N, C-alpha and C positions, 0 to 999 in steps of 0.2 A: 097757344095754348102753352101751360106750364108744366114742364116735366122735371122730374126730380130723380135722383138714384139714391140708395141707402146711404152712400157716402156723403152726400150733400146733405140729406136728412139730419145726420149726426152731427153736422155743424151748424144746424139752425138751432137746437137746443142751448148750446152753450150761449150762442149769439143772445138768444132772449133773455137768459139768466143774467149775462153781463149787462144787458140794457136795462134790466130791472134793479141791478145794484147801483148802476149810475144815476138812473132816475130816483131811487131811494136816497142816495147820497146827496142829490140836487135838493130833494124835499127836506132833509135834516139840515143841512148846510144853510139854506134860506131862512128855516125857522129860526135857527140860533141866531143869524144876523138881526131877523125881524126882532125877536126877544131882547137882544143886546141894545139894539139902536132905538126901539120905539119908546118916546118920553125920555130919553137920556139914560135909559138902561133899567133893570129891575129894582135897584135902590132908588133912583129918582123917582120912579112910578109908585113905589110905597109911599114917599114922602110927598107925592103929589106936587114936584117942584117944576113940571115942564109940561106943556100943552101934548096931547096924544098926536102920534102920526098916522095912527090906525082908528077909525071909528067903528068899533065892534057894536054889535046891536044891543048888547047890554049897556053899553054908553049913551047910544041914541035913545034907548027906550029903558030908563032906568026903574021903571015900574015892574018890569019883568024879570028884573036881576035881583040876585041877593043885596042887602045893603053893603055899602062899600065895596062894590065889586072890583076887582083888578084883574086884568090879563094874566094868566100864567103861560108857562111854556107850552102846555098842550093847546091853549089857543093859537099860538102862532105855528103850531104844527100843524093845525087844521087849516089856518090860513095859508100855509106854504103848501099843503097837500092840495087844496081846492085850486090854487092859482097855478099848480103844475097840470092839474088835470084839466081845468077848463080853459087855460091860457088866459084868464081874465078874473077880476076881484068877483067874489060870489056875494057873501053877506057883509064882509068888512071891507071898508073902503080906505084907500091910502089918501092922507090929507095932505101930507108935506111932499116936496118935489124929489127928495131922496127916496122915500116910501114908493112913489110912483115909479121912478126909474129903476129901483130894485125888483120891483114887482115886474116891469118890462123885461129886464134881464132874465128873470128866472122863466117867465113864459117862453122867450126866445130861445133859451136853452134846452127846456122841455119840448118844443115844437121842431128845434133842430135835430135832438136826439130822436124823436118819433119818425122823422123823415128819413134819418140816417139808418135805421133799423129796418124801415120798410124796404128802402132802396137794396140795403144789403141782404134782407130776406129774399126778395125778388131775385136778386144777383145768384144767391144759393140755389134756390128752386129753378132756376133757368137752365 
């Protein structure tokens, strides 16, 4: 049975807030990496000089996308958020090895962070 004193409960709030800050930083940093690296970066994507490293649904099914659709930063933020939350690709598939490995690292960081917070929370509540 878990027991907790008021002193221990006071430490739980800052722990959860710190974990949320680290997780949000993880999402933003990986979104920036995806945005900077996909197809050679934003300028190369506009010029369409390189193959895509991520298969967005709008690329796979262009009939459902506006003409000349190009991924923007918010698309990579969404990709990063869903990868950190689901620990796997959701609707956007990585095509290149570097994209797969970067998504693997992001999922591992998110999973490790979650496990560390749960372990520390249990320790605080004990």
